[in-house]
N, C-alpha and C positions, 0 to 999 in steps of 0.2 A: 818596413818601418825602420830601416837602417839609418835613414837620414832625418828622423824626426827631431825637431828643435822646438821646444815649447816657447821660446822667445819669439822666433820668427813666425810661428803659428799664431801666437797671440797678437802680434803686430798686424799680421795679415787679416785675421778675423776682425780686429778693431777697425781696420781700414774698410773692409767690406761692409761692416755695420754702419760706419760713418757715411759711406757713399750711398747706401740704401736709405739711411735716414735723411740725408740731404736731398736726394731725389724726391722722396715722399713729402718732406716738409716744403721744399722749394718749388716743386712742380706738381705735387699731388699724384704722382705716379709710383707704381711699384716696380722695383728693380729686378724683375724676373726676366732673364735673358731671352727665354723663348718667346715671351710676349713682346718684348722690345724688338727683337729680330723678326718675329713673325708678322708684324704689322708694317714692315718695310715694303713687301711685295704682296699684293698691290699697295702702292703708297697710301698711307693714311694721311689725314690732314695734319697730323702731328709728327711728320717725318723728320724735321730738323733736330729736335732734341734727341730722337732715337739715334740718328747718325752721329751726333756729338757724343752721346754716351758710349756707343760702340767704338768709335775712333779713340776716345779717351781710355777705354778699357784695353785696347790693343797697345796704344802708346804707353800706358802705364806699365804694362808687362814688359815692353821693349826697354823702357827707361830703367826699370828695376834690374833687368838683365845686364844693362850697361853699367849701372852704378854698383851692383853687387854680383860680380861674375861667379862667385861661389854658389849662387842659387842655381846655376846651370848644371851643377853636378848631380842633379836628380836622376833617378832611374829612367830608362828609356821605356817607350811603349811596349806592351806585351806583344809578342809575336802571335800571328794567327795560329789556331790549332792545326795540328798535323793533317787532319782530314780536309782542311780548306786549302784547295790547290790553286785558287785563282790569284794568289799573291796578296801582299800586305796592303797596297793601295786600294784594292777592291774590298778587302776586309774592313778597312777604315771607312770607306764610303758606305758600305752596307751598315756598319755600326752607327754611323752618323744619321743615316736615313731612319733606322729603327729608333734611335734616340729621339729624333724629331717627331716621329709618329707617336712615340710614347708621351712626349710632352704635350702633344696636341690632344690626345685622348685623356691625359691626366689633368688637363686644364692648367698646365704650368710645369715648371721644371724645379729642380732641387733648390736653386737660388730663390725662385719666387715663393715656393712653399716653405722651404726650410729657414730662410733668413727673414723674409718679409711677412709671410703668412703666419708663422708662429709668433712673430713679434706683435702682430695684430690680433692674436688669440683666435685665429680662424680654425674652426673645427675641421673644415675640409682640408686645410693644410696639415693639421695634426694627423689625420687619417692618411694623407698622401705621404708624409714623412715616415710614418709607421710602415707603410707598404714599401717605400724605398729601402728602409733598413732591412726588412725581412727578405726582400729580393736580393739585396747585396750579400747578406749572410748566406743565403742559399747558393748564390753564384760562387762565392769563395769556397763554400763547402764542396760544391760539385766539381769546380775546376781545379781547386787547389792552388790557384794563383792569388798571391797576396801582394 
């Protein structure tokens, strides 16, 4: 938490909320990344808006990095644990697959449940976010990585 800035965090949170509200009000869709990405393959009938959303997500991050280079001073990814000998790329791939599997069995990701589900007063999302927090707290406690 060495780089925490309440101003940039507030602006980022407001922009995430605004984009989720615009997608919901303008398209009737929830801005859960796992659901948006997960319906690309096999292509759903509504593939165009999904591609536009994902391209805009990446382009927005790229544009922010160009306009505000100080944002790039964030900490790097945590290294794999010492017992994992296959290397960082394999660690990242395994972590990504496990995250994808978790979002599939959890019926959504943190953005879908935390931002959109809670805003819609979804009980399922409230339970999911509670589980996310408990697992995060346990993970930090066990690994000591903050």
